[in-house]
C-alpha positions as CSV (number, residue, x, y, z in Angstrom):
1,M,10.4,-3.1,-9.9
2,A,6.9,-4.2,-8.8
3,K,4.2,-1.9,-7.6
4,W,1.8,-2.5,-4.7
5,L,-1.0,-1.0,-2.6
6,F,-1.0,-1.1,1.2
7,K,-4.2,-0.5,3.1
8,S,-4.4,0.9,6.6
9,E,-7.1,2.4,8.7
10,P,-6.0,6.0,9.3
11,D,-7.2,6.0,12.9
12,V,-5.0,3.0,13.6
13,F,-1.9,3.8,11.5
14,G,-2.3,6.5,8.9
15,W,0.0,8.3,6.4
16,S,1.0,10.8,9.0
17,D,2.2,8.0,11.3
18,L,4.4,6.6,8.6
19,V,5.8,10.0,7.7
20,A,6.6,10.5,11.4
21,R,8.8,7.3,11.3
22,G,11.1,9.0,8.8
23,D,13.7,7.0,6.9
24,K,13.7,4.1,9.4
25,G,10.1,3.4,8.3
26,E,7.9,0.8,9.9
27,Q,7.1,-2.9,9.6
28,W,3.8,-3.5,7.8
29,D,2.7,-5.9,10.6
30,G,-0.6,-7.4,11.7
31,V,-1.5,-8.9,8.3
32,R,-3.3,-12.2,8.8
33,N,-4.4,-13.1,5.2
34,Y,-2.4,-15.6,3.2
35,Q,-2.8,-13.8,-0.1
36,A,-1.6,-10.5,1.4
37,R,1.3,-12.2,3.2
38,N,2.3,-13.9,-0.1
39,N,2.3,-10.5,-1.8
40,M,4.7,-9.3,0.8
41,R,6.9,-12.3,0.3
42,A,7.1,-11.4,-3.4
43,M,8.3,-7.9,-2.7
44,T,11.9,-6.7,-3.0
45,V,13.7,-3.8,-1.5
46,G,13.0,-0.7,-3.7
47,D,9.5,-1.8,-4.8
48,L,7.0,1.1,-4.5
49,G,3.5,1.1,-3.1
50,F,0.5,3.3,-2.7
51,F,-0.6,4.1,0.9
52,Y,-4.4,3.7,1.0
53,H,-6.6,4.9,3.9
54,S,-9.3,2.3,4.3
55,R,-12.5,2.4,6.2
56,T,-12.4,6.2,6.7
57,G,-11.1,8.3,3.9
58,L,-11.1,5.6,1.3
59,E,-8.3,7.2,-0.7
60,I,-4.7,6.8,-1.8
61,V,-2.7,9.5,0.0
62,G,0.9,8.7,-0.7
63,V,3.8,6.6,-2.1
64,V,5.8,4.2,0.0
65,E,9.0,2.3,-0.6
66,V,9.8,-1.2,0.6
67,I,13.0,-0.9,2.7
68,A,13.3,-4.5,4.1
69,P,12.2,-7.8,2.5
70,A,9.7,-10.2,4.1
71,H,10.7,-11.2,7.7
72,P,8.9,-12.6,10.7
73,D,6.1,-10.3,12.0
74,S,7.1,-9.2,15.5
75,T,3.4,-8.9,16.6
76,T,3.0,-12.7,16.7
77,D,4.9,-15.8,17.6
78,D,3.2,-17.7,14.7
79,P,5.9,-18.3,12.1
80,R,3.3,-18.3,9.3
81,W,3.1,-14.5,9.4
82,E,5.6,-12.2,7.8
83,C,5.8,-8.6,6.9
84,V,8.0,-6.1,5.1
85,D,9.2,-2.7,6.2
86,V,8.2,0.4,4.4
87,R,8.9,4.1,4.5
88,A,7.0,7.1,3.3
89,L,8.4,8.7,0.1
90,R,6.0,11.4,-0.9
91,P,2.4,12.4,-0.4
92,F,-0.1,12.7,-3.2
93,A,-0.7,16.3,-4.2
94,K,-4.4,15.3,-4.5
95,P,-5.7,12.2,-2.8
96,V,-7.3,9.7,-5.2
97,T,-10.6,8.4,-3.8
98,M,-12.0,5.0,-4.2
99,Q,-15.0,6.7,-5.9
100,A,-12.7,8.2,-8.5
101,I,-11.0,4.9,-9.1
102,K,-14.3,3.1,-9.5
103,S,-15.5,5.8,-11.9
104,D,-12.7,5.3,-14.3
105,P,-13.4,2.4,-16.6
106,R,-9.7,2.0,-17.3
107,L,-9.2,0.9,-13.7
108,S,-12.1,-1.6,-13.7
109,E,-9.7,-4.6,-13.4
110,M,-7.7,-3.1,-10.6
111,V,-7.5,-5.4,-7.5
112,L,-8.7,-2.5,-5.3
113,V,-11.9,-2.5,-7.4
114,K,-12.3,-6.3,-7.7
115,N,-11.2,-7.3,-4.2
116,S,-11.3,-4.2,-2.0
117,R,-10.8,-6.2,1.2
118,L,-7.3,-7.4,0.4
119,S,-4.9,-5.4,2.6
120,V,-1.8,-5.8,0.5
121,Q,-2.2,-6.1,-3.3
122,P,-0.4,-5.8,-6.6
123,V,-0.8,-2.7,-8.9
124,T,0.1,-2.9,-12.6
125,D,2.5,-0.4,-14.1
126,E,-0.4,1.1,-16.1
127,E,-2.6,1.4,-13.0
128,W,0.3,3.0,-11.2
129,R,0.8,5.6,-13.9
130,M,-2.9,6.5,-14.1
131,I,-3.4,6.8,-10.4
132,C,-0.3,9.0,-10.0
133,E,-1.7,11.2,-12.8
134,M,-5.1,11.4,-11.1
135,G,-3.3,12.4,-7.9
136,E,-1.1,14.9,-9.6
137,T,2.0,13.1,-8.2
138,A,5.1,11.9,-9.9
139,A,5.0,8.3,-10.9
């Protein structure tokens, strides 16, 4: 099972919005970056991801699960753009800030540190374990 990180601006669509969708989840739409789209194409149902509040907050606040594989993004007629569906699994007991991630030398190679603008990105198993530990949340 692969691990991922999904970034969203909390004032546009935040953790609480995804939680409110319940088990039906929500499509992760609106992504218009080829690398992020390709990351979603690589996902399988059951993969896990971090939910990261970007722009304001700058912190990982929860764990999501991919519940539908890549499919056409309903927010565009352009067939190049696809998305997956995700649902909220559990919140972090303690949000993990970008500052805390950047301060930990063991996470210096994390995509979030190296390419913080990429909206959907892979996370290694070791990064996953460390971030969950920092957030006092089950891996």
